N, C-alpha and C positions, 0 to 999 in steps of 0.2 A: 479457399482462405487460410487454408490453417498452413499455408509455407514456411520455410524457416527465416524469411524478413518477419514476420509477425508473429512467429512463438521462439525465437531465441532472441537472450538478451543481450546486451554489451557484454562484453568481458569481466570478469572479476577475478582477482589474487585468492586462494581458497589460503585460509593461514589455518595456525592454531588450533585445533576444535577444544572444546570442554563437553565431554560426554554427546548431548545427541547435537550440541549448539555447535554448528559447523559455520563459521563466518567466512563471508567471501567479501574483499575490499576492495576499494575503487579508490579513484580518484589521486592528486597528489601525494605521495610516500612524504612524512615528514612535513606535511601541511602541519600549522600550529594550532588549529581547530576539527575535534574527531566527533562526530557525531555514529547513531548507529540507527537502521530502518527497522522496524520489528514487528513481526505478524505474520499473517499466514500467506496463499498464495498472491492475492491481492497485492499485497505488500513486497513480494518480488517481483509481479510484474510492472509493479512501479520502481522494480532498481534502474530501469533501463533512464528515465527520468531525472533519477537520482545522481545516477553517474556523469552525467549530464551537467547537473545544478554542480555537484562536486568540482567539477574541473572549472566551471565559470569563476566560482567563489572560494576557489584554492585551497576546497575542504577536502578530509578524508573521509571516508566513508565505509560502513563495515554493515551489509546486509544478515540479519540475525531472522530468519524466515523455516518454516515449516508448512507445507501445504494441509490446509484442513484446522489449523492450529494458532487461531487470534489469542493475541494477549491478553486475554480474559481469564477471572478464578475459574469459573464453570465452562468447558466447553461442550457444546454438542454429544449426544453419546453415540460413540463408531465401536466399529468392531476392534479388537483386541486381535493385536498389540498395539493398535494404533493408538487406543484410547490413551492406556498407562504410558506411549511413548511420548504424546502429546504434553502430558502432566509433565512429564518430565522434564522434555524439554523446558516448558514455561517455569520448571525450579531451577533451572540452571541458569536461564539468560539470566536474572538478576546474578547470580555468582559468576558469571564473562563480566559482568559491566563492574563488581566491585573491584576484578581483579586488571580491570581497564579504565582508572580511573581518569584516564584523559578522553571519556567520552563522556561528555557533560551534557547535552544534547540527547534525543532519543524522540524520532518520529514513528508513530503508532499509525497502522494501517491493518484493515480485516473485515471480511464480511461478515457482518451482524447475524446470518444467520446461522454461520459456525461457533454460536454461541447460546449455551442451552437456556438463557434465559434473555430479554430485552432491555433488565432494570440495569441505567446505568450503573449499581451501586457491582454489579459484574466486573465494569470495567476499573471502575474506581480500588474495588479491591485488589487487585491485583497490580496497578502502580502503587500503591503502598506495598508492593516488595521489591522497588527496585531499591537499590542503594542511595545512600546521601551524595553519592559524588555525582548522580544525574539530577541536574540542577533545572531543566526546562523538557519538559512534553509537551508535544504539537502535536497534535490528531490531524491527520490525513481524512478529507470528509471521503466515505467510500465511493468508490465508481458509480455511475449511474448505470442500472442495470437495463438492457437491451429484453424483449418479448426473445422465447425462445426460438421461434421460425425467424428473426429478423434476418440474420446473417444469409437465409435461403433467398429471401425476401429479397436481399442484396445479390444476390448473384441470377436470380429471375429479372429485375430488372433493367429494362432495356433504357432507362435514360433518369437521371437525377434520383439514383438510388439513396441518396442519404435523405435526401426529403420524403422519395415516397416510402420510405420503409422508417421512417422516424415513430419513435416512442412517445408518449405523451410524456413529460415531464413532472406531473403528478402521477403516473406511475414509475417512470423509472429512478425516482429519487423519494422512497420514502424517509421517512425520520431515521437519525444513524443514533442510534444510543449513546456511541463512543463519543460524539460531539457535545450530546447532553452530559453528560462526565464530565468534557472538558470544562463547559460552563461552569456546572458544581462546585469546581474544584478550583478555576483559577488557570488553567491549561490552555495553551495558545491552539488555533486552529486553522487549517488551510483547505481551502473549496475551491476543488479544480473544476468544479461542476460548469463553469461559464463558457469552458474549451471545448464542452460535449453538447451543451444544450442552450438554447434562446429561454426567450418567456414562458415558453406553451410545449417546448419539441425535444429530444435527445435524438441524436444524428449517429447512427451508426458509422458514417463515412463524415470524414472532415477535411476539408483541403483536398480532396483526392486521397486521403489516404483512408485504408480500412480500419476505424478506432478498435476494435474488437476483433480475438480470438473466438472468442462465445460471445456468450450472450452476457455473463459478468467480466469477463477478463479484457482489459485493455491489451491490445499488440505492442508487441515491442517497438516496432516500426514507429506509432503513433506514441507511446510511452515516451522513444528521445524525441519529439517533436513538442513534451511539453514541458521537455527540461529547462529551455530559458524561462519559461512564465514559473516554475517553481522555486528557478533561482529567486525569481524575482521576489514572489512570497515571501521565501526563508531573507529575504533581506530585507526585507521590508518588518518584518520580525523583530530583526536583528537591529 
């Protein structure tokens, strides 16, 4: 399941870093509208969807991501130097944005378990560090989560692996504290769950495409298929 088609994202252009912030740009250069995608590996895995959306909408995007490091005040305990590097990254993201006031919108994506506490205040405290040039915050509800053995089930299934190996929606979609934080602060939200799930189940294979590279990370191939739907959601918010 973990071939290059599923794990390698769409190309992006490395731009000048600021400390540990190493932006990767995509979408048309010189576009009038610019945005950033901020978060951990879940944000990174959705970059392929954002790249498609950026091309469709004629916008320039920057991925500001670091594995295991969602944009929250308090991250979960990690071995050093990883923990200190994450803390530094989160300090430097607002600094990078302040140097790029053309970025008016940020999209925030992350795995809630990568935070030390599930209190929505953990998210809002981090958002308060963003510079005033950021006018809009949009939370992407986190990806539905499979069972750890779901992809093994897909490999074993002889027919209809998507249905055979589906995960109950209630299990795959626990409450997302980032969404709660958005509701408390007036930030906007985008929920792509309908493209993974029906009313009762979430599926590891959608439209013949394996949707995950592991039990929490969306595959690059499926992220590309999400691009037009993400563009429609962004257009709706605009």
